[in-house]
Structures are given as structure tokens and as C-alpha cells.
C-alpha positions, 0 to 999 in steps of 0.5 A, a space after each residue: 815301318 812294321 816291315 822294317 821293325 819285323 826284319 830287325 827283330 828277326 835279324 836279331 833273333 837269327 844272330 842270337 841263335 847263331 851265337 848260341 849254336 856257335 857257343 855250344 859247338 865250341 864247348 863240345 869241341 873244347 871238352 873233346 880236346 881235354 879228355 879226363 884221365 882215368 888211370 894207367 895199366 901195365 898190360 903184359 899181353 896183346 889184347 883186342 878192343 873192337 876190331 883192333 889188336 893192341 900190343 902189350 905195354 903200359 897204357 894210359 886210359 882217358 875218358 873222351 866222353 860218357 861212352 868213349 875211352 882212349 887207350 894210349 900205349 907204347 909207341 904209336 899204339 892207341 885205340 878208341 873203345 866204345 863203352 857203356 856204364 855198369 855197376 857193382 853191389 859194392 865199391 871197388 877196393 882197388 882200381 882194376 881192368 878186366 879182360 875176357 880170355 878165350 884160348 890165347 886171346 884177351 879182350 878188354 871187358 871192364 874198367 873199375 876205379 877205386 872207391 866207386 861201384 860204377 864202372 865201364 864195360 865194353 861190348 863183346 866184339 865180333 872177334 870175341 863172339 867168333 872166338 867163343 863159338 870156335 873154342 871147344 877145348 878151353 873154357 873162357 876165363 877172365 884176367 884182372 889187372 891193377 890200375 895205377 892212379 894218374 897224378 893230377 897236374 
């Protein structure tokens, strides 16, 4: 009798555990399917993110998770970018996207939304580090472009 009751309790607990795990997994999947749009930016030059080069054009920037954004650009151009959080002393007056420039190459560096002191930053890629080491003729600089707010549907 005790063995049947114990088996029943264990079976119920296993079912509850499986349902909980399934629920959590489907929540994560659903959140991954509905990214949060941050903004749009018209980028007039080709640029690099991580190991990929993306062409000039208008890009929609979507937050996929806390540390991952998706850039969708002209045609089939798109790329995932790993990020980390950064802050300023004062909130940004306007939304901006910042690029590091080394010679004639541009590397995505930061994204700031209007009214917030919190932003996101991209780690320097291997290509950017190599460009910085190889660049002896021109000092690195940065280029700041405006972000356009994406209307909420």
C-alpha cells in the first residue's frame, strides 16, 4: 500500500516538474519570437559588427534579449550583435548610434535611446583591434548618427 502511494506521489511530482519546465521553455521561446524594437537608423556607410560587414542603408534595431540585438537592413542584410550595458552621467537628449572609425572602416560601438542614461555597447571585434594596431597614419575617431523612433503598433 505504501509503495503504491509513494509511486503515485512521485509520479505527480514528476508531472508537475515536467509541466513547469515546459512552461518556462515556451515562455523563453515566445519572448525570443517577439523582439523589442529600439529604433531605426539611416547608416550612410558600410560597417562591421563582430565578424560581419553590413552595407549602407536603413536599419531597424531590435532587442532580442538583454545582451543581443538584431540589425535588419536593406535587402537580406541582417546581423546579430552581442552587447553589454553601459551608462552615461546624464540622459541622452536624442537617440544616437555611435561608430568607431579606423581609417576607412566603421565599427558599431554604442546605441543610446533618447531620455535614458542607459545604453548598450558592443565589444571591440578582432577586426577592429587589428585595424587599430595596423593604423599608423590616421587617429581613430567616432561618428554619431541619429536614431529614429519606431512607431508602436
